[in-house]
C-alpha positions in Angstrom: 0.0 0.0 0.0 1.4 3.4 -1.0 1.5 6.6 0.9 -0.9 9.4 0.1 -0.4 10.5 -3.6 2.6 12.9 -4.1 0.5 15.4 -5.8 -1.9 15.7 -2.9 1.0 15.9 -0.5 2.5 18.8 -2.5 -0.8 20.6 -2.7 -1.8 20.2 0.9 1.7 20.9 2.3 0.6 18.8 5.3 -0.7 15.4 4.4 2.4 13.4 5.3 3.6 15.6 8.2 2.5 18.7 9.9 2.7 22.3 8.5 5.5 22.1 5.9 4.5 25.6 4.7 5.3 27.9 7.6 5.8 31.5 6.7 8.9 33.5 7.5 8.8 36.3 10.0 11.1 38.1 12.4 10.9 37.5 16.1 11.5 41.1 17.4 12.4 42.5 20.8 13.8 40.2 23.4 14.0 37.2 21.1 16.6 38.8 18.8 19.7 37.4 20.6 18.4 33.9 20.3 17.0 34.1 16.8 19.0 32.1 14.2 20.3 34.2 11.4 20.4 32.9 7.8 22.1 35.3 5.4 20.9 38.1 7.6 17.3 37.1 7.5 15.6 35.5 10.5 13.5 32.5 9.6 11.8 31.1 12.7 9.0 28.6 12.8 5.9 30.7 12.7 2.1 29.9 12.3 -0.9 32.2 12.4 -2.7 32.1 15.7 -6.1 31.7 13.9 -4.7 28.5 12.4 -3.8 27.2 15.8 -7.3 28.0 17.0 -8.7 26.0 14.1 -6.6 23.1 15.5 -8.1 23.7 19.0 -11.6 23.7 17.4 -10.9 20.4 15.6 -9.6 18.8 18.8 -12.8 19.7 20.6 -15.0 18.6 17.7 -13.3 15.2 17.4 -12.4 14.7 21.1 -14.3 11.4 21.1 -11.4 9.8 19.2 -9.2 10.3 22.3 -11.6 11.0 25.2 -9.0 10.5 28.0 -6.7 13.2 26.6 -7.6 16.3 28.7 -6.3 19.0 26.3 -4.5 19.6 23.1 -0.7 20.0 23.5 1.9 20.9 21.0 5.6 19.9 20.9 8.8 21.1 19.3 10.3 18.5 17.0 13.9 18.6 15.8 14.5 17.7 12.1 17.5 16.5 10.1 19.5 15.3 13.1 19.3 18.7 14.8 19.7 18.8 18.6 16.9 20.2 20.8 18.0 23.8 21.7 18.7 24.8 25.3 17.1 28.2 24.8 14.0 27.3 22.9 11.2 29.8 23.5 7.7 29.9 22.0 5.2 32.7 22.3 2.3 34.4 20.6 3.1 37.8 19.2 1.0 40.3 17.2 0.3 43.9 16.3 0.9 46.8 18.6 3.5 44.9 20.7 1.1 42.1 21.8 3.1 39.2 23.4 1.9 36.1 25.2 4.7 33.8 26.4 4.0 30.1 26.5 5.6 27.8 29.0 7.6 24.7 27.7 7.7 21.6 29.9 10.8 19.4 30.2 9.8 17.5 27.0 9.4 20.7 25.0 5.6 20.5 25.0 3.2 23.4 25.6 -0.5 24.3 25.5 -1.9 27.3 23.6 -4.7 29.2 25.3 -7.7 30.7 23.5 -7.3 34.4 23.4 -9.5 37.0 21.8 -6.7 39.6 22.3 -4.3 37.4 20.3 -6.9 37.1 17.5 -7.5 40.9 17.5 -3.8 41.4 17.3 -3.5 39.1 14.3 -1.2 37.0 16.4 1.3 34.4 15.3 2.7 31.5 17.2 6.5 31.9 16.9 9.4 29.6 17.9 12.8 31.3 18.1 14.4 28.5 16.0 15.0 28.1 12.3 12.1 26.3 10.6 14.5 24.3 8.5 15.5 22.3 11.6 12.4 22.5 13.9 8.7 22.1 13.7 5.8 22.9 16.0 3.4 19.9 15.9 0.2 18.8 17.8 0.9 16.0 20.3 -2.1 13.9 21.3 -1.3 11.1 23.8 -3.6 9.2 26.1 -2.2 9.3 29.7 -0.8 6.2 31.1 0.5 4.6 27.9 4.2 3.5 27.8 6.6 5.7 25.8 6.7 3.0 23.1 2.9 2.8 22.6 0.7 5.0 20.6 -3.1 4.7 20.5 -4.8 4.7 17.1 -7.5 7.1 18.1 -4.9 9.5 19.3 -3.2 9.4 15.9 -6.5 9.9 14.1 -7.2 13.0 16.3 -3.7 14.3 15.8 -4.2 14.0 12.0 -7.4 16.0 12.2 -5.7 18.7 14.2 -2.9 18.8 11.6 -5.3 19.1 8.7 -7.4 21.8 10.4 -4.3 23.9 10.9 -3.1 23.3 7.4 -6.4 24.3 5.9 -6.1 27.7 7.6 -2.5 28.2 6.3 -3.3 27.5 2.6 -5.7 29.4 0.4 -9.4 28.5 0.1 -8.7 27.8 -3.6 -6.3 25.1 -2.7 -8.6 23.7 0.0 -11.4 23.4 -2.6 -9.0 21.9 -5.2 -7.8 19.3 -2.7 -11.3 18.4 -1.6 -12.1 17.8 -5.3 -9.0 15.6 -5.8 -9.7 13.6 -2.7 -13.5 13.6 -3.3 -13.9 14.4 0.4 -13.3 17.2 2.8 -12.0 14.6 5.4 -8.3 14.5 4.3 -7.5 12.0 7.1 -9.9 9.4 5.7 -9.8 9.6 1.9 -9.4 6.4 -0.1 -9.2 7.0 -3.8 -7.7 3.8 -5.3 -6.7 2.5 -1.9 -6.4 3.6 1.7 -3.3 5.9 2.1 -0.8 5.5 4.8 0.1 8.4 7.1 3.5 8.8 8.5 4.1 9.7 12.2 7.3 10.7 14.0 8.4 8.2 16.7 10.8 10.5 18.4 13.8 8.1 18.2 15.3 5.5 15.8 12.9 2.6 15.2 13.6 -1.1 14.6 9.9 -2.1 14.1 6.3 -1.0 14.6 3.3 -3.3 15.1 -0.4 -2.4 15.1 -2.3 -4.7 17.5 -5.8 -5.1 18.8 -6.8 -8.3 20.8 -5.2 -11.2 19.0 -4.8 -9.3 15.7 -1.4 -8.1 14.7 -0.1 -6.1 11.7 3.5 -5.1 11.0 3.8 -1.5 9.9 6.2 0.1 7.5 8.9 2.2 9.3 11.4 4.8 8.4 14.5 5.7 10.4 12.4 7.5 13.0 8.9 7.2 11.7 6.1 4.7 11.2 3.2 4.5 8.7 -0.4 3.6 9.5 -3.7 3.6 7.7 -6.0 5.8 9.6 -9.1 5.2 7.5 -9.4 1.5 8.1 -12.5 1.1 10.3 -11.7 -2.5 11.0 -9.2 -1.2 13.6 -10.9 0.6 16.5 -9.7 3.8 18.1 -8.4 1.7 21.0 -6.0 -0.3 18.8 -2.4 0.3 19.8 0.8 0.8 17.8 3.8 -0.8 19.6 7.2 0.7 18.7 10.5 -1.1 19.1 13.2 1.5 19.5 16.8 1.2 18.7 17.4 3.9 21.3 15.3 5.5 24.1 12.7 8.0 22.8 13.4 11.6 23.4 9.8 12.3 24.5 8.0 10.3 27.1 4.4 9.4 26.3 3.1 10.2 29.8 4.9 13.4 30.7 3.0 15.8 33.0 1.2 18.8 31.5 3.2 22.0 31.2 3.1 24.7 33.8 1.0 27.7 33.4 2.4 30.4 31.1 3.8 33.4 32.9 
């Protein structure tokens, strides 16, 4: 079974992984000493706050997929072998000097509050790291699961949050075009010729991944640090589990405590 069609991945900028189309923007003020410079131009990971709110709305709408997850969290993910920075900072900033700092926990996760002031200020969620090497992604994990286990309903909800954010960050024309190509507005469950696989980051080098429910088992395709799973196969319930066999301990524990309140 193939991954989602390359054309669709290109158009959506998000079907295989989250938010590949972040915009460039400077992080002014106190963030300047920590902002990575590229040929004199700052290129942090930035997303519109209204897109993040769309993700929060999608989490609430589809919460039944992961009912034991109390709230939507986001995480910082390093790409291309980059190390997690010691001075990572994330905040919402907007017009007229609006700034709302967000607190990171020990696993570089954070929550984003709903804020009318941030919407009025045309706010952006900004990470003070170069987007070439870092991503801000939703992180949906049912409490109590081991670090090497992911719940299928959690992944399905994570996908819907990803897509909701992506739809806000591309034009309506592209959304309509992709809906037409997929013949559905549910990008996480389209089928076309066959059910597509979705790739998820595992957080560490993988040796194997297995989808299991009761006595049923299915080996999943894996990459160096990722695994692929079909989200639209209704024969697997939301309570099915993906067991990951790591070649090294994962960088992010599955059951870490929620982040502290933002200052």
